[in-house]
N, C-alpha and C positions, 0 to 999 in steps of 0.2 A: 607379340609373344607374351607381353606382360599380362594382358587380360586372360590369355590361355592359361598361364601359370596360376593366376588367381582362381580360375574356374576349377582347375584340378585340385587346388588347395581346398576349395569349397567341398569338392567331392570327398576328399580324405577327411575333412571335418565332420562329415555325416557319420563316418564309421569309426574314426580314430585310426591311428597308424598300425595297430596290431592286426585288425581284420584283413586288410589287403595281403599282408605277409602270410597269414595262416591260410587264407583263401587260395593264394598262388601255390603254396607248397602242397595244399590239399588236393588241388586239381592236377598237379604234376604227375602223379601215378597213372592217371587216365591216359596221358600221352605216352607214358613209359611202357605200360603193359601190352599195348597193341603191337608195337614194334618188338618189344622184348620177348613176347611169347613166340613170335615167329623165329627170332634168332635163337632162342633157347631150345625150341623143339628141333630146329634144323641142326643145332650143334649136338644135341644128345641122341637124336634118332638117325641123323644123316639123310633124312628124307624131306626134300622140299615140299612134296605133296602133303605130308603130315603136318609140316609147319604151316603151310597155307590153309589147311583145313582147320587147324587150331585157331589161327588168327581170324579166319572168317567166322568161326563159331563165336569167338569173343565179340566181334563187331555185331553179329546178329543178336546176341544176348543183350547187348547194350541198346540196340535199336528197339527190340521188342519190349524191354522192361523200363526203358527210360521214361516214357510217358506215365507209367504207373508210379514211379518215384515222385514225379512232379505232382500228380494228383493226390498222392498221400500227403505230401508236404502242404498242399493247399487245404486239405481237410483236417489234418492233425497238427500242423505246425512243423517248421523245419527242424526244431531241436531233436525231437524223438526220432524222426525219420532219418535225418543225416547221421545221427549217432548209431542207429541200428545198422544202416547200410554201410557205414564206414568200417565198423568192426567186422561185419560179415564179409565185406570185400577184402579186408586184410587176410581173413582166414581163407577165402577162395583163392587169392593170389598165392598164398603159401602152399595151398593144396596143389595148385597148378605147377608151381616150381618143383615141389617134391615129386609130383607125378612125372614130370618131364625127366627128372634125374633118374627115376626108377624105370623109365622106358617101357610103359605099358603099351598095348595096341593103340593105334591111331584113334579109333572111336572113343576110347576113354579120355584121351587127351582133348579131343573136341568137346566132350562133355564138361571137362574141367575148365576149358576155355570159355564155354558158354556160361558157366556159373560165375566166372570172374567178370564177364561182361555184364551179366544180368544184375549183379550186386553193386555196380559202380554208383557211388553216392551223388553223382551229378553236381558237384560243388560249383562248377562253372555256371550252369543255368540257374541254380538256386541262388548263387551269389548275385547274378544280374537281378533276379526278382527281389532279393532282399534290399539291394542298393536302390532300386527304383522305388520300392515301398518306403524306404527311409526318406528319399528325396521328396516324394509326394506328401508324406506326413509333415515334412518341414516346410511345405509350401514352396518348393524350389521351382524355378522357371524351366521351361522346355529346353532351354540352352543347357542348363545344369543336368537335366535328364539325359540329353544327348551326350554330354561329356562323361556322365557316369557309364553309359553304354560303351563309349569309346574306351574308357579305362578298363572295363571288364573284357572287352574284345582284345585289347592289347595284352592283358594277362594271359588270355587263351593262346594268342599267337606266340608269345614268348615260351609258354609251357610246351606247346607243340613243336617248337624248335629245339628247346633244351632237352626235353624228354628223350627223343630218339638219339640225340647227340650223346647223352649220358649212357644210354644203352650201348651205343657203338663203342664208346670209350671203355666201358666195362668189358665188352666182348674182346677188345684188343688187348687190354692189360691183364685180364683174368678170365672171367666167365660171365655170360649173360645172367646166370642165376643170381649173381650179386646185385645186379640192377633190379631184378624182380623182388629180391628180399628187401632192398631199400624202399621200393614202391610200397610193399606191404606195411613197413614201419611208418612211412610217411602218411599213408591214408588212415592208419589207425590213430596216430598222434595228432596230425593236423586236421583230419576229419573230425575228430573229437573236439579239437579246439574251435573249429568252425561251428560245430553244433552247440557248444556250450557258451559261445560268445553272447553277451547281453543282447546284441542286435537280432538274435534268432527269434526273439519275441516281438519283433516289430509288426508282424502280421499274424496275430493269433488266429487259430482256426475258428471258423464261423460257428455260431451257436447252433445247436440241433434245431432242425425245422421239421414240420409235419411231413409225412410221407408224400402228401399231395402237393407239396411245394417243390417245384422243379428247380434244379440248379440252372443259372443263366447259361444259355447256349453260346458256344463259340461261333461268331459270325462266319458265314461261308467265305467271305472275302479273305479270311486268314489262310485258307487253303492255297491261294495263289502265292502267298508269301512262303509257305512251307515248300511248295513246288520249286520256287526260286532258290531256296536254300539247298534242296536236294540236288538241283542242277549245279549249284556252286560246288557242292561236295563231289559231284561227278566230274566236274571240270578239274578239280584238284587231284582226284584219283587218276584221271586219264593223264594229267601232266606227270604224276609220279611214275606211271608205267612208261611213258615216253622218255622221261629223264633216265630211268634205270636202263632202258634199252639202248639209248644213245651213248651213255657213259660206258656201257659194256662194249658197244661197237667200236668206241674210240680207245678201248683198253684203259679206261679210267673209272672203273666201277667203284673204286674206293672213294671217289669224290661225289657220288650221288647224294650222300647225306649233306655235304657242304653246299651243294646246289639248293637242296631244300632249305637249308639254313639261310642262304642268301635271300631266297624268296620270303621266308618268314620274317626276317629282320626288317626288310623293306616294308612288308605288310604292317608290322608293328609300328614303324615310324609313321606310315600313312594313317594308321588308326589314331595315334596320339594327335596328329595334325588335324583331325576332323573337328576338334574343339574350336579351331580357328575359322571354320566355315560360318559365314554370316547367317543369322537366324532367318533372314528373309528368304534364303534358299530352301524351299519346301522339301520335306522328306521324299515326296514322290519324285521331285526333280532330281534329287540326289540319287535315288534308286535307279532312275533311267540312265543317268550319267555314269554311274558305277558299272552297270551291266554293259553299256556301250563301250566303256574303256576296257573292260575285261575281254570283250570280243575283239576289239581292234588290236590290243596288245598281245593277244594270244596268236594271232595270225603269223607273225614272223617265226614262230616255232616250226612251222611247216618247212621252212627253208634254212633251218639251222643245222649245220653239219660240223661244228667245231666246239671245243670246250669253251673257248673265249666267247664265242657267240652265244652258247648256251647260258653261261653265267650272266651275260649282259641282258639277254631277252627275258630270262626267268626273273632276274632281279627287278627289272622294270615292270614285269607283269604283277609282281607282288604289290604294287601300288593300288591295284584294283580290289584286292581280296578283302582287307579289313573294312574299307569304306562300305562295301556291299553288305558285309555282315552287320556292321553297326547300324546301317540304315534300315535293313529289314528287321532287325531286332527292335529298333525304335518304332517302326510301323506296327509290329506285332504288339508291343506294349500298349500302344494307343488303341488298338482294335479289339482287344479281348477284355472281358469283365475282370476287374481287379481280383476277385476271389478265384480266378483260374489262371493267374499270371504265371505261377511256378510251373503248372502243367504245360502252359503254352510255350514257355522257354525250354522245357524238357523235350517237348515234341519237336520244336524247331532244331534243337541240337541233334536229336535222333534222325531228323531228315538229312542233316549234313553228313552224319556218320554213315547212314544207310546209302546215300548217294555215292559217297566216296568208296565204300566197300564194294558196292556193285560195279562201279566203274573200274576199280582195280582188277576185279575178277575177269571182267570182259575184255578190257583194253590190254591187260597183260598178255593174253593169248593173241590179241590182234597185233600187238607190237612184235611178238615172237614170229608170227607168220608173215606179216606185211611190213615190218620195220617201224622205227620210232615215229615216222611221219603219220602213220595210221592212228596211233594213240593221240598224237597232238591234234589231228583232225577231229577226233572225237571230243577233245577238250574244247575246241573252237565251236563245234556243233552244240555242246552243252551251253556254252556262253551265249550263242545265238538264240537258243530257246529261252534262256533266262532273260535276255534282252527283250524278246517278244512278249514275255509275260509282264515285264515291267511297263512296257508301252501300252498293253491292253488292260491290265488289272486296275481297279480303282478301290483299294482298301479304304474303308471308312472308319473314323474314330468311334469308339464305344460311346453310346449316347449319354450314360450317366455314371460318373465315377464316384459319386458320393453315396449313393444307395443302390441296392440291387433292384431290378424292376419288380413291381408288385405282381405276384402271381395271380393268375386268373382263378376264379372259383373252381373247385373240383368238378362241379357239374358241367362246367363249360370246357373243361380240358378235353383235348382229343383223345 
């Protein structure tokens, strides 16, 4: 454990103690507004359909525009892009909150939700890209790179546990609008802090190149990694639907959030523990083990019929989540050109969000018509497909990290 502690100390040493705090608080609104928008619209309109439409539009906006945020950060640097999107996102969240309180027609709420999702500054993915760039510049080992990714994934896990919990607390004590207002303030203040931090200049935008000089292409093998992340998102979304359905069937719907929290806490612990995995265990091996564990550990959900059993099974299942995320992000970092790292991390995050949103929409109805076991079966199916991809795919490291490949003459270009 001592060596693990020293490794995390090395990671913090790359950024200083302020950046992780600002980064965590800056990404917390992303976890807050998804659940918060659903609760807010449900409270103000009394329509679950309008609430679901707004939440779905928000997720769709993030999936559609997330890669654009990463691409802009790669081309123009993180400082300008994060600052602009953070302030715009704060305004969009405020508009959504005020709109919900004014109770306009559902299509207008969906439009406001889409705007809130489309302007998310993606501090999580850009934080990963920034930390990896800092580590590479410092000549850090692959072990330190892996620990940096573990650290970032743990921040994500904690934020996605704490965000919905804070929304639920605000809804019980006062009104979901307070949680949304706090999210707007946080993204404005901490997003600005993340953008203006000196480390934002670690990877300056590339110099302008002639029109005939192409950007390095993302290898095709990266698509298998994105598919695996989409399936993990689908697995998580299907588990959410099953948990909601089962807790309602057992007359404990108020504990659904606590079940999510138990899964998230265990996932965060597993993510932090990844730094202790020996370097000789290759990333491809870790990937296969993580997907196999997710499949095996998800199967007991099919025969879970009590709250005690649900807590136990879901908590153990959390062991597989963060290790899979960390490993696939690590493989992605090695496979893409350095000048497209932020975009690659943004696309990977969009894959998770998209898979989760689609699964929630599909398996929610499945659970309603066929029971919780149907949603849990969909989760296991997603895990099985992810495991199959891990067994078949062979993502390769990017060939040259020091320089971009020399472009072919314009006459030879296709």
